[in-house]
N, CA, C and O atoms as a GROMACS GRO file, in nm:
protein
  336
    1UNK      N    1  -0.907  -0.175  -1.461
    1UNK     CA    2  -0.908  -0.138  -1.321
    1UNK      C    3  -0.928  -0.261  -1.233
    1UNK      O    4  -0.858  -0.277  -1.133
    2UNK      N    5  -1.021  -0.347  -1.269
    2UNK     CA    6  -1.050  -0.464  -1.187
    2UNK      C    7  -0.929  -0.556  -1.179
    2UNK      O    8  -0.902  -0.613  -1.073
    3UNK      N    9  -0.857  -0.571  -1.289
    3UNK     CA   10  -0.739  -0.658  -1.289
    3UNK      C   11  -0.633  -0.601  -1.195
    3UNK      O   12  -0.573  -0.676  -1.118
    4UNK      N   13  -0.609  -0.471  -1.201
    4UNK     CA   14  -0.508  -0.409  -1.112
    4UNK      C   15  -0.550  -0.420  -0.966
    4UNK      O   16  -0.467  -0.446  -0.879
    5UNK      N   17  -0.679  -0.401  -0.939
    5UNK     CA   18  -0.732  -0.412  -0.803
    5UNK      C   19  -0.713  -0.553  -0.749
    5UNK      O   20  -0.660  -0.573  -0.640
    6UNK      N   21  -0.757  -0.652  -0.827
    6UNK     CA   22  -0.746  -0.792  -0.784
    6UNK      C   23  -0.600  -0.836  -0.770
    6UNK      O   24  -0.566  -0.910  -0.678
    7UNK      N   25  -0.516  -0.790  -0.860
    7UNK     CA   26  -0.374  -0.826  -0.853
    7UNK      C   27  -0.310  -0.770  -0.727
    7UNK      O   28  -0.235  -0.841  -0.659
    8UNK      N   29  -0.339  -0.645  -0.694
    8UNK     CA   30  -0.284  -0.586  -0.572
    8UNK      C   31  -0.329  -0.665  -0.450
    8UNK      O   32  -0.248  -0.694  -0.361
    9UNK      N   33  -0.456  -0.700  -0.445
    9UNK     CA   34  -0.506  -0.778  -0.332
    9UNK      C   35  -0.440  -0.915  -0.322
    9UNK      O   36  -0.404  -0.959  -0.213
   10UNK      N   37  -0.424  -0.981  -0.436
   10UNK     CA   38  -0.360  -1.113  -0.437
   10UNK      C   39  -0.215  -1.104  -0.390
   10UNK      O   40  -0.168  -1.191  -0.318
   11UNK      N   41  -0.144  -1.000  -0.432
   11UNK     CA   42  -0.005  -0.983  -0.389
   11UNK      C   43   0.003  -0.960  -0.238
   11UNK      O   44   0.095  -1.008  -0.173
   12UNK      N   45  -0.094  -0.888  -0.183
   12UNK     CA   46  -0.098  -0.870  -0.038
   12UNK      C   47  -0.125  -1.001   0.033
   12UNK      O   48  -0.066  -1.029   0.138
   13UNK      N   49  -0.215  -1.082  -0.023
   13UNK     CA   50  -0.244  -1.212   0.037
   13UNK      C   51  -0.121  -1.302   0.039
   13UNK      O   52  -0.102  -1.380   0.132
   14UNK      N   53  -0.037  -1.291  -0.064
   14UNK     CA   54   0.084  -1.374  -0.071
   14UNK      C   55   0.190  -1.332   0.030
   14UNK      O   56   0.272  -1.413   0.072
   15UNK      N   57   0.186  -1.205   0.070
   15UNK     CA   58   0.283  -1.151   0.167
   15UNK      C   59   0.427  -1.175   0.124
   15UNK      O   60   0.512  -1.213   0.205
   16UNK      N   61   0.453  -1.153  -0.003
   16UNK     CA   62   0.586  -1.173  -0.060
   16UNK      C   63   0.647  -1.036  -0.089
   16UNK      O   64   0.597  -0.962  -0.174
   17UNK      N   65   0.754  -1.003  -0.020
   17UNK     CA   66   0.817  -0.871  -0.033
   17UNK      C   67   0.870  -0.842  -0.173
   17UNK      O   68   0.900  -0.727  -0.204
   18UNK      N   69   0.883  -0.944  -0.256
   18UNK     CA   70   0.927  -0.919  -0.393
   18UNK      C   71   0.826  -0.834  -0.470
   18UNK      O   72   0.859  -0.776  -0.573
   19UNK      N   73   0.704  -0.826  -0.420
   19UNK     CA   74   0.599  -0.747  -0.486
   19UNK      C   75   0.599  -0.600  -0.444
   19UNK      O   76   0.521  -0.521  -0.496
   20UNK      N   77   0.686  -0.565  -0.350
   20UNK     CA   78   0.681  -0.430  -0.292
   20UNK      C   79   0.690  -0.319  -0.395
   20UNK      O   80   0.608  -0.227  -0.393
   21UNK      N   81   0.787  -0.324  -0.484
   21UNK     CA   82   0.806  -0.215  -0.581
   21UNK      C   83   0.684  -0.198  -0.671
   21UNK      O   84   0.640  -0.086  -0.697
   22UNK      N   85   0.629  -0.309  -0.718
   22UNK     CA   86   0.510  -0.301  -0.804
   22UNK      C   87   0.392  -0.242  -0.728
   22UNK      O   88   0.315  -0.164  -0.784
   23UNK      N   89   0.378  -0.279  -0.602
   23UNK     CA   90   0.267  -0.226  -0.522
   23UNK      C   91   0.286  -0.078  -0.493
   23UNK      O   92   0.190  -0.002  -0.493
   24UNK      N   93   0.408  -0.036  -0.468
   24UNK     CA   94   0.434   0.106  -0.445
   24UNK      C   95   0.397   0.187  -0.570
   24UNK      O   96   0.343   0.297  -0.558
   25UNK      N   97   0.425   0.134  -0.687
   25UNK     CA   98   0.384   0.201  -0.811
   25UNK      C   99   0.232   0.216  -0.816
   25UNK      O  100   0.182   0.319  -0.860
   26UNK      N  101   0.160   0.115  -0.772
   26UNK     CA  102   0.013   0.119  -0.777
   26UNK      C  103  -0.045   0.216  -0.674
   26UNK      O  104  -0.162   0.252  -0.683
   27UNK      N  105   0.034   0.260  -0.578
   27UNK     CA  106  -0.014   0.361  -0.483
   27UNK      C  107  -0.048   0.492  -0.555
   27UNK      O  108  -0.124   0.574  -0.503
   28UNK      N  109   0.008   0.510  -0.673
   28UNK     CA  110  -0.020   0.630  -0.751
   28UNK      C  111  -0.117   0.605  -0.866
   28UNK      O  112  -0.128   0.688  -0.956
   29UNK      N  113  -0.188   0.494  -0.863
   29UNK     CA  114  -0.283   0.461  -0.970
   29UNK      C  115  -0.392   0.567  -0.981
   29UNK      O  116  -0.424   0.636  -0.884
   30UNK      N  117  -0.450   0.579  -1.099
   30UNK     CA  118  -0.556   0.677  -1.121
   30UNK      C  119  -0.689   0.635  -1.057
   30UNK      O  120  -0.776   0.719  -1.035
   31UNK      N  121  -0.705   0.507  -1.028
   31UNK     CA  122  -0.828   0.456  -0.970
   31UNK      C  123  -0.815   0.445  -0.817
   31UNK      O  124  -0.724   0.380  -0.768
   32UNK      N  125  -0.907   0.508  -0.743
   32UNK     CA  126  -0.901   0.502  -0.597
   32UNK      C  127  -0.904   0.360  -0.541
   32UNK      O  128  -0.836   0.330  -0.444
   33UNK      N  129  -0.983   0.271  -0.602
   33UNK     CA  130  -0.990   0.134  -0.553
   33UNK      C  131  -0.858   0.061  -0.565
   33UNK      O  132  -0.822  -0.018  -0.478
   34UNK      N  133  -0.786   0.088  -0.672
   34UNK     CA  134  -0.654   0.026  -0.692
   34UNK      C  135  -0.556   0.080  -0.589
   34UNK      O  136  -0.479   0.004  -0.531
   35UNK      N  137  -0.559   0.212  -0.566
   35UNK     CA  138  -0.471   0.272  -0.464
   35UNK      C  139  -0.498   0.211  -0.327
   35UNK      O  140  -0.406   0.179  -0.253
   36UNK      N  141  -0.626   0.195  -0.295
   36UNK     CA  142  -0.663   0.138  -0.165
   36UNK      C  143  -0.612  -0.006  -0.153
   36UNK      O  144  -0.555  -0.044  -0.051
   37UNK      N  145  -0.634  -0.085  -0.257
   37UNK     CA  146  -0.589  -0.225  -0.255
   37UNK      C  147  -0.437  -0.232  -0.244
   37UNK      O  148  -0.384  -0.317  -0.173
   38UNK      N  149  -0.368  -0.144  -0.315
   38UNK     CA  150  -0.221  -0.144  -0.309
   38UNK      C  151  -0.172  -0.106  -0.170
   38UNK      O  152  -0.078  -0.166  -0.119
   39UNK      N  153  -0.234  -0.006  -0.110
   39UNK     CA  154  -0.193   0.035   0.025
   39UNK      C  155  -0.219  -0.078   0.124
   39UNK      O  156  -0.136  -0.104   0.211
   40UNK      N  157  -0.334  -0.144   0.112
   40UNK     CA  158  -0.364  -0.257   0.200
   40UNK      C  159  -0.257  -0.364   0.181
   40UNK      O  160  -0.205  -0.419   0.279
   41UNK      N  161  -0.225  -0.395   0.056
   41UNK     CA  162  -0.128  -0.500   0.026
   41UNK      C  163   0.010  -0.465   0.080
   41UNK      O  164   0.079  -0.551   0.135
   42UNK      N  165   0.052  -0.340   0.064
   42UNK     CA  166   0.182  -0.297   0.117
   42UNK      C  167   0.184  -0.315   0.268
   42UNK      O  168   0.284  -0.360   0.325
   43UNK      N  169   0.074  -0.280   0.334
   43UNK     CA  170   0.066  -0.301   0.479
   43UNK      C  171   0.075  -0.447   0.516
   43UNK      O  172   0.134  -0.482   0.619
   44UNK      N  173   0.017  -0.534   0.435
   44UNK     CA  174   0.023  -0.678   0.460
   44UNK      C  175   0.164  -0.733   0.449
   44UNK      O  176   0.200  -0.830   0.516
   45UNK      N  177   0.245  -0.672   0.363
   45UNK     CA  178   0.383  -0.720   0.346
   45UNK      C  179   0.467  -0.695   0.470
   45UNK      O  180   0.562  -0.768   0.497
   46UNK      N  181   0.431  -0.592   0.544
   46UNK     CA  182   0.504  -0.556   0.667
   46UNK      C  183   0.655  -0.544   0.642
   46UNK      O  184   0.737  -0.586   0.722
   47UNK      N  185   0.687  -0.485   0.528
   47UNK     CA  186   0.826  -0.467   0.489
   47UNK      C  187   0.869  -0.326   0.527
   47UNK      O  188   0.808  -0.229   0.480
   48UNK      N  189   0.970  -0.311   0.610
   48UNK     CA  190   1.012  -0.177   0.654
   48UNK      C  191   1.053  -0.084   0.540
   48UNK      O  192   1.053   0.038   0.558
   49UNK      N  193   1.087  -0.140   0.425
   49UNK     CA  194   1.122  -0.055   0.311
   49UNK      C  195   1.002   0.026   0.262
   49UNK      O  196   1.018   0.122   0.188
   50UNK      N  197   0.882  -0.012   0.302
   50UNK     CA  198   0.761   0.058   0.259
   50UNK      C  199   0.734   0.184   0.340
   50UNK      O  200   0.655   0.268   0.299
   51UNK      N  201   0.799   0.198   0.454
   51UNK     CA  202   0.770   0.311   0.542
   51UNK      C  203   0.796   0.444   0.472
   51UNK      O  204   0.710   0.533   0.476
   52UNK      N  205   0.910   0.460   0.411
   52UNK     CA  206   0.943   0.589   0.348
   52UNK      C  207   0.846   0.628   0.237
   52UNK      O  208   0.796   0.741   0.238
   53UNK      N  209   0.816   0.539   0.140
   53UNK     CA  210   0.721   0.580   0.036
   53UNK      C  211   0.581   0.605   0.091
   53UNK      O  212   0.512   0.697   0.046
   54UNK      N  213   0.538   0.524   0.188
   54UNK     CA  214   0.406   0.547   0.247
   54UNK      C  215   0.401   0.678   0.324
   54UNK      O  216   0.303   0.751   0.316
   55UNK      N  217   0.508   0.708   0.398
   55UNK     CA  218   0.512   0.833   0.474
   55UNK      C  219   0.509   0.954   0.381
   55UNK      O  220   0.444   1.054   0.410
   56UNK      N  221   0.580   0.945   0.269
   56UNK     CA  222   0.580   1.056   0.173
   56UNK      C  223   0.440   1.081   0.120
   56UNK      O  224   0.399   1.196   0.102
   57UNK      N  225   0.366   0.974   0.094
   57UNK     CA  226   0.228   0.988   0.046
   57UNK      C  227   0.139   1.040   0.159
   57UNK      O  228   0.060   1.133   0.138
   58UNK      N  229   0.152   0.981   0.276
   58UNK     CA  230   0.066   1.019   0.390
   58UNK      C  231   0.085   1.165   0.428
   58UNK      O  232  -0.009   1.230   0.474
   59UNK      N  233   0.204   1.216   0.409
   59UNK     CA  234   0.232   1.356   0.445
   59UNK      C  235   0.212   1.451   0.327
   59UNK      O  236   0.236   1.571   0.339
   60UNK      N  237   0.168   1.398   0.214
   60UNK     CA  238   0.140   1.481   0.098
   60UNK      C  239   0.265   1.533   0.029
   60UNK      O  240   0.260   1.638  -0.036
   61UNK      N  241   0.376   1.462   0.040
   61UNK     CA  242   0.503   1.506  -0.019
   61UNK      C  243   0.524   1.457  -0.162
   61UNK      O  244   0.624   1.492  -0.226
   62UNK      N  245   0.432   1.377  -0.211
   62UNK     CA  246   0.446   1.322  -0.346
   62UNK      C  247   0.318   1.351  -0.423
   62UNK      O  248   0.215   1.385  -0.363
   63UNK      N  249   0.322   1.338  -0.555
   63UNK     CA  250   0.200   1.360  -0.632
   63UNK      C  251   0.102   1.243  -0.622
   63UNK      O  252  -0.007   1.249  -0.679
   64UNK      N  253   0.139   1.136  -0.550
   64UNK     CA  254   0.050   1.021  -0.535
   64UNK      C  255  -0.075   1.062  -0.461
   64UNK      O  256  -0.075   1.154  -0.380
   65UNK      N  257  -0.182   0.991  -0.491
   65UNK     CA  258  -0.307   1.009  -0.419
   65UNK      C  259  -0.320   0.895  -0.320
   65UNK      O  260  -0.242   0.800  -0.325
   66UNK      N  261  -0.416   0.903  -0.230
   66UNK     CA  262  -0.441   0.792  -0.138
   66UNK      C  263  -0.380   0.814  -0.002
   66UNK      O  264  -0.324   0.722   0.057
   67UNK      N  265  -0.390   0.936   0.048
   67UNK     CA  266  -0.330   0.968   0.177
   67UNK      C  267  -0.386   0.882   0.288
   67UNK      O  268  -0.310   0.829   0.369
   68UNK      N  269  -0.518   0.866   0.295
   68UNK     CA  270  -0.578   0.787   0.403
   68UNK      C  271  -0.533   0.642   0.397
   68UNK      O  272  -0.505   0.581   0.501
   69UNK      N  273  -0.526   0.586   0.277
   69UNK     CA  274  -0.483   0.448   0.263
   69UNK      C  275  -0.337   0.431   0.306
   69UNK      O  276  -0.302   0.332   0.370
   70UNK      N  277  -0.254   0.528   0.271
   70UNK     CA  278  -0.113   0.522   0.312
   70UNK      C  279  -0.100   0.532   0.463
   70UNK      O  280  -0.017   0.463   0.522
   71UNK      N  281  -0.181   0.616   0.525
   71UNK     CA  282  -0.178   0.630   0.670
   71UNK      C  283  -0.217   0.498   0.737
   71UNK      O  284  -0.154   0.457   0.834
   72UNK      N  285  -0.320   0.433   0.685
   72UNK     CA  286  -0.364   0.306   0.741
   72UNK      C  287  -0.254   0.200   0.728
   72UNK      O  288  -0.227   0.126   0.822
   73UNK      N  289  -0.191   0.194   0.611
   73UNK     CA  290  -0.084   0.096   0.591
   73UNK      C  291   0.034   0.123   0.685
   73UNK      O  292   0.093   0.030   0.739
   74UNK      N  293   0.067   0.250   0.704
   74UNK     CA  294   0.175   0.285   0.797
   74UNK      C  295   0.140   0.241   0.939
   74UNK      O  296   0.225   0.189   1.011
   75UNK      N  297   0.016   0.262   0.978
   75UNK     CA  298  -0.027   0.221   1.112
   75UNK      C  299  -0.010   0.070   1.129
   75UNK      O  300   0.039   0.024   1.232
   76UNK      N  301  -0.050  -0.005   1.027
   76UNK     CA  302  -0.036  -0.151   1.035
   76UNK      C  303   0.109  -0.196   1.035
   76UNK      O  304   0.143  -0.297   1.096
   77UNK      N  305   0.196  -0.121   0.967
   77UNK     CA  306   0.339  -0.153   0.970
   77UNK      C  307   0.398  -0.124   1.107
   77UNK      O  308   0.485  -0.196   1.155
   78UNK      N  309   0.351  -0.017   1.168
   78UNK     CA  310   0.404   0.025   1.299
   78UNK      C  311   0.349  -0.059   1.414
   78UNK      O  312   0.421  -0.090   1.509
   79UNK      N  313   0.222  -0.095   1.403
   79UNK     CA  314   0.156  -0.172   1.509
   79UNK      C  315   0.097  -0.300   1.453
   79UNK      O  316  -0.025  -0.311   1.441
   80UNK      N  317   0.180  -0.397   1.417
   80UNK     CA  318   0.130  -0.522   1.358
   80UNK      C  319   0.029  -0.588   1.451
   80UNK      O  320   0.050  -0.596   1.572
   81UNK      N  321  -0.078  -0.634   1.394
   81UNK     CA  322  -0.182  -0.702   1.472
   81UNK      C  323  -0.284  -0.608   1.534
   81UNK      O  324  -0.382  -0.654   1.593
   82UNK      N  325  -0.264  -0.477   1.523
   82UNK     CA  326  -0.356  -0.382   1.584
   82UNK      C  327  -0.488  -0.376   1.509
   82UNK      O  328  -0.593  -0.351   1.569
   83UNK      N  329  -0.483  -0.400   1.378
   83UNK     CA  330  -0.605  -0.399   1.297
   83UNK      C  331  -0.614  -0.533   1.228
   83UNK      O  332  -0.521  -0.578   1.161
   84UNK      N  333  -0.730  -0.598   1.246
   84UNK     CA  334  -0.758  -0.729   1.187
   84UNK      C  335  -0.690  -0.751   1.064
   84UNK      O  336  -0.704  -0.857   1.004
   0.00000   0.00000   0.00000
């Protein structure tokens, strides 16, 4: 769990869109901390391709967990700079 959590955070710090697919997979992780880190990282990428998967999670349309984290990431994608 710690490795997945740290990896998601590091990928967000890099802000490299090549990590998007791997991070989207982690949005469905069994560990809440990993889901949170992945959602944060996806928001950091600010890649518009993330909107659809995040919206599906935020609206409860997928079996993924982490609705609040997905909502936060969507907000940051929509309003860059609004949250530190």
